[in-house]
Structures are given as structure tokens and as C-alpha cells.
PyMOL Python script that loads the backbone (N, CA, C, O; Angstrom):
from pymol import cmd

cmd.read_pdbstr("""\
ATOM      1  N   MET A   1      42.559 -41.237 -25.550  1.00  0.00           N
ATOM      2  CA  MET A   1      43.739 -41.336 -24.818  1.00  0.00           C
ATOM      3  C   MET A   1      44.826 -40.500 -25.344  1.00  0.00           C
ATOM      4  O   MET A   1      45.643 -40.021 -24.558  1.00  0.00           O
ATOM      5  N   CYS A   2      44.913 -40.259 -26.768  1.00  0.00           N
ATOM      6  CA  CYS A   2      45.987 -39.394 -27.358  1.00  0.00           C
ATOM      7  C   CYS A   2      45.749 -37.873 -26.890  1.00  0.00           C
ATOM      8  O   CYS A   2      46.743 -37.167 -26.725  1.00  0.00           O
ATOM      9  N   LEU A   3      44.647 -37.421 -26.702  1.00  0.00           N
ATOM     10  CA  LEU A   3      44.529 -36.120 -26.473  1.00  0.00           C
ATOM     11  C   LEU A   3      45.137 -35.819 -24.932  1.00  0.00           C
ATOM     12  O   LEU A   3      45.874 -34.873 -24.652  1.00  0.00           O
ATOM     13  N   GLN A   4      44.658 -36.835 -24.009  1.00  0.00           N
ATOM     14  CA  GLN A   4      45.413 -36.639 -22.535  1.00  0.00           C
ATOM     15  C   GLN A   4      46.973 -36.824 -22.784  1.00  0.00           C
ATOM     16  O   GLN A   4      47.658 -35.992 -22.190  1.00  0.00           O
ATOM     17  N   PHE A   5      47.513 -37.552 -23.381  1.00  0.00           N
ATOM     18  CA  PHE A   5      49.004 -37.760 -23.577  1.00  0.00           C
ATOM     19  C   PHE A   5      49.560 -36.483 -24.268  1.00  0.00           C
ATOM     20  O   PHE A   5      50.661 -36.027 -23.961  1.00  0.00           O
ATOM     21  N   MET A   6      48.809 -35.958 -25.152  1.00  0.00           N
ATOM     22  CA  MET A   6      49.510 -34.688 -25.566  1.00  0.00           C
ATOM     23  C   MET A   6      49.235 -33.503 -24.719  1.00  0.00           C
ATOM     24  O   MET A   6      49.876 -32.484 -24.979  1.00  0.00           O
ATOM     25  N   PHE A   7      48.293 -33.478 -23.647  1.00  0.00           N
ATOM     26  CA  PHE A   7      48.134 -32.477 -22.793  1.00  0.00           C
ATOM     27  C   PHE A   7      49.335 -32.673 -21.661  1.00  0.00           C
ATOM     28  O   PHE A   7      49.858 -31.711 -21.100  1.00  0.00           O
ATOM     29  N   PHE A   8      49.682 -33.998 -21.416  1.00  0.00           N
ATOM     30  CA  PHE A   8      50.637 -34.318 -20.545  1.00  0.00           C
ATOM     31  C   PHE A   8      52.008 -33.974 -20.971  1.00  0.00           C
ATOM     32  O   PHE A   8      52.821 -33.321 -20.316  1.00  0.00           O
ATOM     33  N   LEU A   9      52.151 -34.422 -21.993  1.00  0.00           N
ATOM     34  CA  LEU A   9      53.438 -33.972 -22.806  1.00  0.00           C
ATOM     35  C   LEU A   9      53.639 -32.429 -22.863  1.00  0.00           C
ATOM     36  O   LEU A   9      54.674 -31.892 -22.470  1.00  0.00           O
ATOM     37  N   THR A  10      52.526 -31.724 -23.404  1.00  0.00           N
ATOM     38  CA  THR A  10      52.566 -30.016 -23.419  1.00  0.00           C
ATOM     39  C   THR A  10      52.946 -29.597 -22.112  1.00  0.00           C
ATOM     40  O   THR A  10      53.858 -28.772 -22.054  1.00  0.00           O
ATOM     41  N   THR A  11      52.375 -30.044 -20.934  1.00  0.00           N
ATOM     42  CA  THR A  11      52.738 -29.601 -19.547  1.00  0.00           C
ATOM     43  C   THR A  11      54.011 -29.812 -19.101  1.00  0.00           C
ATOM     44  O   THR A  11      54.661 -28.927 -18.544  1.00  0.00           O
ATOM     45  N   ARG A  12      54.521 -31.199 -19.357  1.00  0.00           N
ATOM     46  CA  ARG A  12      55.951 -31.314 -19.186  1.00  0.00           C
ATOM     47  C   ARG A  12      56.850 -30.659 -19.746  1.00  0.00           C
ATOM     48  O   ARG A  12      57.757 -30.201 -19.050  1.00  0.00           O
ATOM     49  N   VAL A  13      56.833 -30.452 -21.098  1.00  0.00           N
ATOM     50  CA  VAL A  13      57.371 -29.339 -21.776  1.00  0.00           C
ATOM     51  C   VAL A  13      57.674 -28.027 -21.411  1.00  0.00           C
ATOM     52  O   VAL A  13      58.764 -27.456 -21.376  1.00  0.00           O
ATOM     53  N   ALA A  14      56.505 -27.614 -21.134  1.00  0.00           N
ATOM     54  CA  ALA A  14      56.328 -26.291 -20.474  1.00  0.00           C
ATOM     55  C   ALA A  14      56.796 -25.950 -19.193  1.00  0.00           C
ATOM     56  O   ALA A  14      57.209 -24.799 -19.052  1.00  0.00           O
ATOM     57  N   SER A  15      56.815 -26.684 -18.269  1.00  0.00           N
ATOM     58  CA  SER A  15      57.633 -27.048 -16.962  1.00  0.00           C
ATOM     59  C   SER A  15      58.972 -27.238 -17.147  1.00  0.00           C
ATOM     60  O   SER A  15      59.766 -26.787 -16.322  1.00  0.00           O
ATOM     61  N   TRP A  16      59.319 -27.813 -18.066  1.00  0.00           N
ATOM     62  CA  TRP A  16      61.078 -27.953 -18.487  1.00  0.00           C
ATOM     63  C   TRP A  16      61.572 -26.777 -18.992  1.00  0.00           C
ATOM     64  O   TRP A  16      62.738 -26.459 -18.761  1.00  0.00           O
ATOM     65  N   LEU A  17      60.683 -25.936 -19.796  1.00  0.00           N
ATOM     66  CA  LEU A  17      60.988 -24.496 -20.262  1.00  0.00           C
ATOM     67  C   LEU A  17      61.210 -23.648 -19.143  1.00  0.00           C
ATOM     68  O   LEU A  17      62.298 -23.094 -18.988  1.00  0.00           O
ATOM     69  N   ARG A  18      60.187 -23.492 -18.290  1.00  0.00           N
ATOM     70  CA  ARG A  18      60.292 -22.662 -17.737  1.00  0.00           C
ATOM     71  C   ARG A  18      61.303 -22.967 -16.498  1.00  0.00           C
ATOM     72  O   ARG A  18      61.568 -21.893 -15.958  1.00  0.00           O
ATOM     73  N   LEU A  19      61.967 -24.067 -15.852  1.00  0.00           N
ATOM     74  CA  LEU A  19      63.083 -24.377 -15.092  1.00  0.00           C
ATOM     75  C   LEU A  19      64.026 -23.893 -15.986  1.00  0.00           C
ATOM     76  O   LEU A  19      64.627 -22.927 -15.516  1.00  0.00           O
ATOM     77  N   SER A  20      64.415 -24.245 -17.225  1.00  0.00           N
ATOM     78  CA  SER A  20      65.592 -23.925 -18.053  1.00  0.00           C
ATOM     79  C   SER A  20      65.532 -22.276 -18.210  1.00  0.00           C
ATOM     80  O   SER A  20      66.586 -21.642 -18.269  1.00  0.00           O
ATOM     81  N   ARG A  21      64.663 -21.830 -18.253  1.00  0.00           N
ATOM     82  CA  ARG A  21      64.791 -20.317 -18.688  1.00  0.00           C
ATOM     83  C   ARG A  21      65.036 -19.709 -17.122  1.00  0.00           C
ATOM     84  O   ARG A  21      65.549 -18.598 -16.997  1.00  0.00           O
ATOM     85  N   ARG A  22      64.712 -20.355 -16.159  1.00  0.00           N
ATOM     86  CA  ARG A  22      64.792 -19.660 -14.495  1.00  0.00           C
ATOM     87  C   ARG A  22      66.359 -19.891 -14.469  1.00  0.00           C
ATOM     88  O   ARG A  22      67.104 -18.940 -14.232  1.00  0.00           O
ATOM     89  N   GLU A  23      66.794 -21.013 -14.685  1.00  0.00           N
ATOM     90  CA  GLU A  23      68.552 -21.326 -14.447  1.00  0.00           C
ATOM     91  C   GLU A  23      69.259 -20.294 -15.377  1.00  0.00           C
ATOM     92  O   GLU A  23      70.170 -19.673 -14.829  1.00  0.00           O
ATOM     93  N   GLU A  24      68.988 -19.973 -16.786  1.00  0.00           N
ATOM     94  CA  GLU A  24      69.464 -19.469 -17.543  1.00  0.00           C
ATOM     95  C   GLU A  24      69.519 -17.960 -17.074  1.00  0.00           C
ATOM     96  O   GLU A  24      70.599 -17.381 -17.187  1.00  0.00           O
ATOM     97  N   LEU A  25      68.403 -17.264 -16.543  1.00  0.00           N
ATOM     98  CA  LEU A  25      68.215 -16.029 -16.084  1.00  0.00           C
ATOM     99  C   LEU A  25      69.187 -15.805 -14.926  1.00  0.00           C
ATOM    100  O   LEU A  25      69.935 -14.837 -14.791  1.00  0.00           O
ATOM    101  N   SER A  26      69.052 -16.892 -14.082  1.00  0.00           N
ATOM    102  CA  SER A  26      69.889 -16.685 -12.816  1.00  0.00           C
ATOM    103  C   SER A  26      71.546 -16.793 -13.068  1.00  0.00           C
ATOM    104  O   SER A  26      72.334 -16.195 -12.337  1.00  0.00           O
ATOM    105  N   ASP A  27      71.878 -17.443 -13.944  1.00  0.00           N
ATOM    106  CA  ASP A  27      73.123 -17.579 -14.238  1.00  0.00           C
ATOM    107  C   ASP A  27      73.553 -16.056 -15.138  1.00  0.00           C
ATOM    108  O   ASP A  27      74.639 -15.494 -14.995  1.00  0.00           O
ATOM    109  N   VAL A  28      72.563 -15.618 -15.965  1.00  0.00           N
ATOM    110  CA  VAL A  28      72.964 -14.411 -16.556  1.00  0.00           C
ATOM    111  C   VAL A  28      73.047 -13.051 -15.659  1.00  0.00           C
ATOM    112  O   VAL A  28      73.806 -12.089 -15.777  1.00  0.00           O
ATOM    113  N   LEU A  29      72.093 -13.283 -14.800  1.00  0.00           N
ATOM    114  CA  LEU A  29      72.024 -12.003 -13.759  1.00  0.00           C
ATOM    115  C   LEU A  29      72.673 -11.953 -12.608  1.00  0.00           C
ATOM    116  O   LEU A  29      72.794 -10.967 -11.881  1.00  0.00           O
ATOM    117  N   GLY A  30      73.239 -13.398 -12.383  1.00  0.00           N
ATOM    118  CA  GLY A  30      73.723 -13.686 -11.140  1.00  0.00           C
ATOM    119  C   GLY A  30      73.211 -13.692 -10.006  1.00  0.00           C
ATOM    120  O   GLY A  30      73.925 -13.454  -9.032  1.00  0.00           O
ATOM    121  N   VAL A  31      71.968 -13.942  -9.872  1.00  0.00           N
ATOM    122  CA  VAL A  31      71.048 -13.785  -8.849  1.00  0.00           C
ATOM    123  C   VAL A  31      70.407 -15.023  -8.445  1.00  0.00           C
ATOM    124  O   VAL A  31      70.076 -15.824  -9.319  1.00  0.00           O
ATOM    125  N   ASP A  32      70.196 -15.267  -7.233  1.00  0.00           N
ATOM    126  CA  ASP A  32      69.397 -16.520  -6.698  1.00  0.00           C
ATOM    127  C   ASP A  32      67.958 -16.241  -6.849  1.00  0.00           C
ATOM    128  O   ASP A  32      67.360 -15.535  -6.036  1.00  0.00           O
ATOM    129  N   LEU A  33      67.337 -16.830  -7.967  1.00  0.00           N
ATOM    130  CA  LEU A  33      65.725 -16.404  -7.991  1.00  0.00           C
ATOM    131  C   LEU A  33      64.903 -16.939  -6.992  1.00  0.00           C
ATOM    132  O   LEU A  33      63.758 -16.525  -6.811  1.00  0.00           O
ATOM    133  N   GLU A  34      65.495 -17.970  -6.230  1.00  0.00           N
ATOM    134  CA  GLU A  34      64.745 -18.637  -5.152  1.00  0.00           C
ATOM    135  C   GLU A  34      64.876 -17.583  -3.942  1.00  0.00           C
ATOM    136  O   GLU A  34      63.895 -17.212  -3.297  1.00  0.00           O
ATOM    137  N   ALA A  35      65.966 -17.216  -3.741  1.00  0.00           N
ATOM    138  CA  ALA A  35      66.267 -16.574  -2.335  1.00  0.00           C
ATOM    139  C   ALA A  35      65.857 -14.717  -2.719  1.00  0.00           C
ATOM    140  O   ALA A  35      65.691 -13.809  -1.905  1.00  0.00           O
ATOM    141  N   ALA A  36      65.811 -14.678  -3.838  1.00  0.00           N
ATOM    142  CA  ALA A  36      65.523 -13.142  -4.011  1.00  0.00           C
ATOM    143  C   ALA A  36      64.318 -12.552  -3.446  1.00  0.00           C
ATOM    144  O   ALA A  36      64.491 -11.546  -2.758  1.00  0.00           O
ATOM    145  N   PRO A  37      63.167 -12.969  -3.599  1.00  0.00           N
ATOM    146  CA  PRO A  37      61.933 -12.544  -3.320  1.00  0.00           C
ATOM    147  C   PRO A  37      61.885 -12.600  -1.432  1.00  0.00           C
ATOM    148  O   PRO A  37      61.285 -11.704  -0.837  1.00  0.00           O
ATOM    149  N   THR A  38      62.506 -13.616  -0.738  1.00  0.00           N
ATOM    150  CA  THR A  38      62.740 -13.717   0.686  1.00  0.00           C
ATOM    151  C   THR A  38      63.477 -12.505   0.878  1.00  0.00           C
ATOM    152  O   THR A  38      62.978 -11.569   1.502  1.00  0.00           O
ATOM    153  N   THR A  39      64.441 -12.460   0.467  1.00  0.00           N
ATOM    154  CA  THR A  39      65.302 -11.319   0.722  1.00  0.00           C
ATOM    155  C   THR A  39      64.694  -9.909   0.621  1.00  0.00           C
ATOM    156  O   THR A  39      64.827  -9.041   1.484  1.00  0.00           O
ATOM    157  N   LYS A  40      64.048  -9.787  -0.470  1.00  0.00           N
ATOM    158  CA  LYS A  40      63.341  -8.480  -0.520  1.00  0.00           C
ATOM    159  C   LYS A  40      62.396  -8.303   0.462  1.00  0.00           C
ATOM    160  O   LYS A  40      62.263  -7.181   0.953  1.00  0.00           O
ATOM    161  N   MET A  41      61.619  -9.355   0.883  1.00  0.00           N
ATOM    162  CA  MET A  41      60.590  -9.296   1.921  1.00  0.00           C
ATOM    163  C   MET A  41      60.966  -8.708   3.516  1.00  0.00           C
ATOM    164  O   MET A  41      60.396  -7.951   4.301  1.00  0.00           O
ATOM    165  N   ILE A  42      62.242  -9.490   3.530  1.00  0.00           N
ATOM    166  CA  ILE A  42      62.940  -8.902   4.728  1.00  0.00           C
ATOM    167  C   ILE A  42      63.367  -7.686   4.917  1.00  0.00           C
ATOM    168  O   ILE A  42      63.307  -7.171   6.033  1.00  0.00           O
ATOM    169  N   LYS A  43      63.944  -6.939   3.673  1.00  0.00           N
ATOM    170  CA  LYS A  43      64.416  -5.639   3.300  1.00  0.00           C
ATOM    171  C   LYS A  43      63.158  -4.824   3.572  1.00  0.00           C
ATOM    172  O   LYS A  43      63.303  -3.909   4.382  1.00  0.00           O
ATOM    173  N   ASN A  44      62.037  -4.981   3.078  1.00  0.00           N
ATOM    174  CA  ASN A  44      60.904  -4.260   3.190  1.00  0.00           C
ATOM    175  C   ASN A  44      60.308  -4.207   4.721  1.00  0.00           C
ATOM    176  O   ASN A  44      59.844  -3.223   5.298  1.00  0.00           O
ATOM    177  N   ALA A  45      60.455  -5.569   5.219  1.00  0.00           N
ATOM    178  CA  ALA A  45      59.998  -5.380   6.646  1.00  0.00           C
ATOM    179  C   ALA A  45      60.726  -4.651   7.546  1.00  0.00           C
ATOM    180  O   ALA A  45      60.180  -4.356   8.609  1.00  0.00           O
ATOM    181  N   ARG A  46      61.965  -4.264   7.311  1.00  0.00           N
ATOM    182  CA  ARG A  46      62.731  -3.494   8.009  1.00  0.00           C
ATOM    183  C   ARG A  46      62.625  -2.095   7.899  1.00  0.00           C
ATOM    184  O   ARG A  46      62.961  -1.313   8.789  1.00  0.00           O
ATOM    185  N   LYS A  47      61.972  -1.657   6.373  1.00  0.00           N
ATOM    186  CA  LYS A  47      62.026  -0.417   5.801  1.00  0.00           C
ATOM    187  C   LYS A  47      60.745   0.159   6.275  1.00  0.00           C
ATOM    188  O   LYS A  47      60.572   1.312   6.672  1.00  0.00           O
ATOM    189  N   TYR A  48      59.770  -0.902   6.173  1.00  0.00           N
ATOM    190  CA  TYR A  48      58.119  -0.593   6.710  1.00  0.00           C
ATOM    191  C   TYR A  48      57.943  -1.515   7.843  1.00  0.00           C
ATOM    192  O   TYR A  48      57.459  -2.646   7.777  1.00  0.00           O
ATOM    193  N   PRO A  49      58.491  -0.771   9.137  1.00  0.00           N
ATOM    194  CA  PRO A  49      57.867  -1.601  10.399  1.00  0.00           C
ATOM    195  C   PRO A  49      56.347  -1.781  10.580  1.00  0.00           C
ATOM    196  O   PRO A  49      55.783  -0.700  10.752  1.00  0.00           O
ATOM    197  N   VAL A  50      55.628  -2.725  10.587  1.00  0.00           N
ATOM    198  CA  VAL A  50      54.155  -2.662  10.802  1.00  0.00           C
ATOM    199  C   VAL A  50      53.564  -1.794  11.765  1.00  0.00           C
ATOM    200  O   VAL A  50      52.478  -1.221  11.676  1.00  0.00           O
ATOM    201  N   GLU A  51      54.357  -1.761  12.653  1.00  0.00           N
ATOM    202  CA  GLU A  51      53.817  -0.878  13.970  1.00  0.00           C
ATOM    203  C   GLU A  51      53.465   0.417  13.214  1.00  0.00           C
ATOM    204  O   GLU A  51      52.336   0.895  13.106  1.00  0.00           O
ATOM    205  N   ALA A  52      54.653   0.926  12.691  1.00  0.00           N
ATOM    206  CA  ALA A  52      54.778   2.512  12.346  1.00  0.00           C
ATOM    207  C   ALA A  52      53.947   2.797  11.105  1.00  0.00           C
ATOM    208  O   ALA A  52      53.254   3.814  11.054  1.00  0.00           O
ATOM    209  N   ALA A  53      54.007   1.781   9.936  1.00  0.00           N
ATOM    210  CA  ALA A  53      53.478   2.052   8.636  1.00  0.00           C
ATOM    211  C   ALA A  53      51.769   1.785   8.709  1.00  0.00           C
ATOM    212  O   ALA A  53      51.023   2.629   8.213  1.00  0.00           O
ATOM    213  N   ARG A  54      51.306   0.757   9.255  1.00  0.00           N
ATOM    214  CA  ARG A  54      49.962   0.553   9.340  1.00  0.00           C
ATOM    215  C   ARG A  54      49.137   1.866   9.480  1.00  0.00           C
ATOM    216  O   ARG A  54      49.510   2.773  10.225  1.00  0.00           O
ATOM    217  N   GLY A  55      48.079   1.926   8.785  1.00  0.00           N
ATOM    218  CA  GLY A  55      47.277   3.110   8.896  1.00  0.00           C
ATOM    219  C   GLY A  55      47.625   4.578   8.580  1.00  0.00           C
ATOM    220  O   GLY A  55      46.890   5.544   8.786  1.00  0.00           O
ATOM    221  N   ASN A  56      48.887   4.594   8.037  1.00  0.00           N
ATOM    222  CA  ASN A  56      49.669   6.010   7.754  1.00  0.00           C
ATOM    223  C   ASN A  56      50.011   6.155   6.203  1.00  0.00           C
ATOM    224  O   ASN A  56      50.285   5.214   5.458  1.00  0.00           O
ATOM    225  N   SER A  57      49.949   7.419   5.871  1.00  0.00           N
ATOM    226  CA  SER A  57      50.462   7.202   4.374  1.00  0.00           C
ATOM    227  C   SER A  57      51.982   8.223   4.212  1.00  0.00           C
ATOM    228  O   SER A  57      52.411   8.804   3.215  1.00  0.00           O
ATOM    229  N   ARG A  58      52.543   8.147   5.617  1.00  0.00           N
ATOM    230  CA  ARG A  58      53.798   8.744   5.457  1.00  0.00           C
ATOM    231  C   ARG A  58      55.081   8.281   4.495  1.00  0.00           C
ATOM    232  O   ARG A  58      55.071   7.204   3.899  1.00  0.00           O
ATOM    233  N   LYS A  59      55.824   8.918   4.443  1.00  0.00           N
ATOM    234  CA  LYS A  59      56.964   8.308   3.694  1.00  0.00           C
ATOM    235  C   LYS A  59      57.767   7.636   4.739  1.00  0.00           C
ATOM    236  O   LYS A  59      57.815   7.937   5.932  1.00  0.00           O
ATOM    237  N   TYR A  60      58.426   6.631   4.090  1.00  0.00           N
ATOM    238  CA  TYR A  60      59.387   5.565   4.839  1.00  0.00           C
ATOM    239  C   TYR A  60      60.358   5.994   5.799  1.00  0.00           C
ATOM    240  O   TYR A  60      60.708   5.550   6.892  1.00  0.00           O
ATOM    241  N   THR A  61      60.775   7.187   4.952  1.00  0.00           N
ATOM    242  CA  THR A  61      61.727   7.845   5.905  1.00  0.00           C
ATOM    243  C   THR A  61      61.328   8.587   7.229  1.00  0.00           C
ATOM    244  O   THR A  61      62.098   8.763   8.173  1.00  0.00           O
ATOM    245  N   ASP A  62      59.863   9.047   7.164  1.00  0.00           N
ATOM    246  CA  ASP A  62      59.035   9.774   8.383  1.00  0.00           C
ATOM    247  C   ASP A  62      58.653   8.656   9.143  1.00  0.00           C
ATOM    248  O   ASP A  62      57.895   9.033  10.037  1.00  0.00           O
ATOM    249  N   LEU A  63      58.865   7.344   9.179  1.00  0.00           N
ATOM    250  CA  LEU A  63      58.160   6.277  10.047  1.00  0.00           C
ATOM    251  C   LEU A  63      58.941   6.104  11.226  1.00  0.00           C
ATOM    252  O   LEU A  63      58.417   5.792  12.295  1.00  0.00           O
ATOM    253  N   ALA A  64      60.224   6.297  11.085  1.00  0.00           N
ATOM    254  CA  ALA A  64      60.940   6.005  12.433  1.00  0.00           C
ATOM    255  C   ALA A  64      60.898   6.906  13.471  1.00  0.00           C
ATOM    256  O   ALA A  64      61.472   6.654  14.531  1.00  0.00           O
TER     257      ALA A  64
END
""", "prot")
cmd.dss("prot")
cmd.show_as("cartoon", "prot")
cmd.util.cbc("prot")
cmd.orient("prot")
């Protein structure tokens, strides 16, 4: 029983530290870490349209 509690406690503390670090990093960088990946994916979708980019190795400036 003690081992299960230690595992539970360890996972809770690790989760809290990740959240704490994420918030601190977000404050320092001034970036919304939740929205940044979505924004980057939208930007890449515009830069590399699937119809033009699939199946070739041309530079993105040559795709359009």
C-alpha cells in the first residue's frame, strides 16, 4: 500500500511541476504554449499546400 501511495504522490508532483514549468516558460517567453502548435500547423498548411507538396521535393517557394 505504501508503494502505491508513493507512486501516486510522485506522479502528482511530476504533473504539478510540468504545469508550473509550462506556465513559467509561457510567462518568460510571452508565448501561449497551448496555441503555438496550432498556429504553426496552420502556417505550415498555407506554406506547404497538400495538393502541391505531396510527392515532390521542390522548395516551398517553387510550389505555387
